[in-house]
C-alpha positions in Angstrom: 186.8 63.7 -16.1 185.7 60.8 -14.0 182.5 59.4 -14.8 181.0 58.3 -11.4 178.8 55.0 -10.9 175.7 57.4 -11.6 176.9 58.0 -15.0 177.6 54.9 -15.3 174.3 52.8 -14.1 172.1 55.5 -15.7 173.9 54.0 -18.9 173.3 50.6 -18.2 169.8 51.6 -17.5 169.3 53.0 -20.6 171.0 50.0 -22.2 168.3 47.7 -20.2 165.6 49.6 -21.8 166.6 49.8 -25.4 166.9 46.3 -24.8 163.4 45.9 -23.9 159.9 45.9 -25.6 159.2 49.4 -26.3 155.7 49.1 -25.7 156.3 47.6 -22.4 156.9 49.3 -19.6 159.8 48.0 -17.1 158.9 47.7 -13.6 162.3 49.0 -11.2 162.5 45.9 -8.7 163.3 44.2 -12.4 165.4 46.8 -13.7 167.3 46.6 -10.3 167.5 43.0 -10.4 168.9 43.0 -13.7 171.5 45.5 -13.8 172.4 44.9 -9.8 171.8 48.2 -8.6 169.6 48.7 -5.3 166.3 50.1 -6.0 166.7 53.2 -3.8 170.1 54.2 -5.8 168.1 53.3 -9.2 164.9 55.7 -7.4 167.2 58.8 -7.9 168.9 57.8 -11.3 165.7 57.0 -12.8 164.0 60.2 -11.4 166.5 62.4 -13.3 166.0 60.7 -16.2 162.3 60.6 -16.1 162.4 64.6 -15.7 164.3 65.3 -18.5 162.3 63.1 -20.6 164.6 60.2 -21.2 162.2 57.6 -20.1 158.4 57.7 -19.9 157.3 56.3 -16.6 154.0 54.7 -15.8 153.0 54.0 -11.6 150.4 51.3 -10.4 150.2 47.5 -12.0 151.9 47.3 -15.6 153.7 50.2 -14.8 157.5 51.2 -15.1 160.2 52.7 -17.3 160.5 52.6 -21.2 162.5 54.6 -23.8 160.0 57.4 -24.9 162.5 57.5 -28.4 164.4 55.0 -30.8 168.1 53.8 -29.1 169.7 55.5 -31.6 168.1 58.6 -30.8 169.9 58.8 -27.0 173.7 60.0 -26.9 175.9 59.2 -24.7 177.1 62.3 -24.2 173.4 63.4 -23.6 172.7 61.3 -20.6 176.2 61.8 -18.6 175.9 65.4 -18.8 172.5 65.3 -17.7 173.9 62.8 -14.6 177.0 64.0 -14.1 176.6 67.6 -14.8 179.5 68.4 -16.9 182.5 65.7 -19.0 184.3 69.1 -19.0 188.6 67.4 -18.3 189.4 71.0 -15.7 186.8 72.9 -13.7 187.6 76.2 -15.7 185.6 75.0 -18.5 182.3 73.2 -16.3 180.1 76.8 -17.3 179.9 79.1 -20.3 181.7 81.7 -18.9 185.3 80.6 -17.7 185.3 81.9 -14.1 189.6 81.7 -13.8 191.3 85.2 -13.2 194.4 84.0 -15.5 191.8 82.2 -18.1 193.4 85.8 -20.3 197.1 84.2 -19.4 196.8 80.3 -19.6 198.7 78.8 -22.4 197.4 75.4 -21.6 193.7 76.9 -21.9 193.9 75.9 -25.8 194.7 72.4 -24.9 192.1 71.9 -22.4 189.5 73.4 -24.7 190.4 71.6 -27.7 190.4 68.1 -24.9 187.1 69.3 -23.7 185.7 69.4 -27.6 186.7 66.4 -28.4 185.5 64.3 -25.1 182.1 66.1 -26.2 181.8 65.2 -30.0 183.2 61.5 -29.4 180.5 60.8 -26.4 177.7 63.1 -28.3 178.7 60.5 -31.7 178.1 57.2 -29.9 174.3 56.6 -29.3 172.6 53.2 -27.2 171.8 51.6 -30.5 176.0 52.1 -31.0 177.1 50.4 -27.8 174.4 47.9 -28.0 175.5 46.7 -31.8 179.3 46.7 -30.4 177.7 43.7 -27.8 176.6 42.0 -31.1 180.4 41.6 -32.3 180.4 45.1 -34.0 182.9 48.1 -32.7 181.7 51.3 -32.5 
């Protein structure tokens, strides 16, 4: 599993919004400036987050983006699966049904399945608020 810049930037954007006043919409140019992300690339990321219902967007004067629930309610796994598509360590585990013709006799498959479960369970156990807490000197 290799997390792309899209996934890493999505986490940074969500953390930026989690640190801001939840009653105020943060303009896209401000998010881009604070995170050092181009506005064009940020638009594509925020669009995915918005369509999935993770953030609320408001157009016009005073518009921008904000989280629509507490930071503790967002898991890193949820955000990364949304932006990355899959967190599977091998391609044969990327879909519900294993398409590999060797799956029935694959002696490594149980190991990959366990690793996949460990990755997903761990990332689902870490919330945005956990990440913010570790920046305050606490470790997750």
